[in-house]
N, C-alpha and C positions, 0 to 999 in steps of 0.2 A: 669881729670874729668870724672866721671862715667856717663854713658848715662842713666842708670836707678836708681831710688830710691831703696834702699835695705830694706826689711821688714823681720824681723826674728820672727817667731811664735814658742812657746812652750807652750802648754796647755793654761792657761788663761793669760799669759804674753805676751804682744806684744811689740816689740822693733823695732822703725823705725831709721834707720841710714840715715841721710840727708847729701848729699854733699854740697848742697847750700840751704839756707833758706831766703826767702824774708824778708826783714826788719830788717836783722840782719848782723852784721859783725862779723867774727869768733873771733876776739880778744876781742870785748866787751862781747859777749856770754860766752867766755871762763873765763873771769875774774869774771863773775856774776854767774858762774855755781853753782849748788846746789849739795851736796853729799848726796845720799840716800843709805841705806842698804836694800837689799832684800835677805833673806835666807843666812845670814852671808857674803853676797858679797856686797862690796861697788861699786857704780857707779855714774857717773855724769849725771845730767839732766839739761836742760835749766832752768833758773830762771823763776819765775811766770811773772815778769816784762818783761822779753824777749819773753816770749811765747805770751803774750798779743800783743807785738809789731809785732811779726812774723804773728800771726793770723790776726791781723788788716791789714797788708800789703797784705797778701794772698787774703783776701776780698771775699772768697768764703761764701756762706749762712752758711755752717757749721762751718767755722772758725768764722764767725762773732757771731754765737751763742755761741761758746765756749769763745769768748771775753765777751760777756754779762754775762755768768755764772761766769767767773773768775772775773770780776769787781763787781758782786753781792755780792761777799764776803768782798769788801772793806769797811772800816769804812767810815762813812759819812764825806765829805770834810767840813772843816770849812770856813766860808766866808760869 
């Protein structure tokens, strides 16, 4: 296990490599991953659902604001 989080910067693109993520198990996150393409390069990112779970578990104000914004795009629930 790494002692520090790794962040890679290049121009306007920021990539965070996390070695552990609160609220997520690797197996679940991997099975739910999304594939994106940037400049003809495919890469995997955490799913929206798992990002919400992780940010909710972290519970820092910035994370909770991200959760609010991510959920703002959800369709209204029936019920």
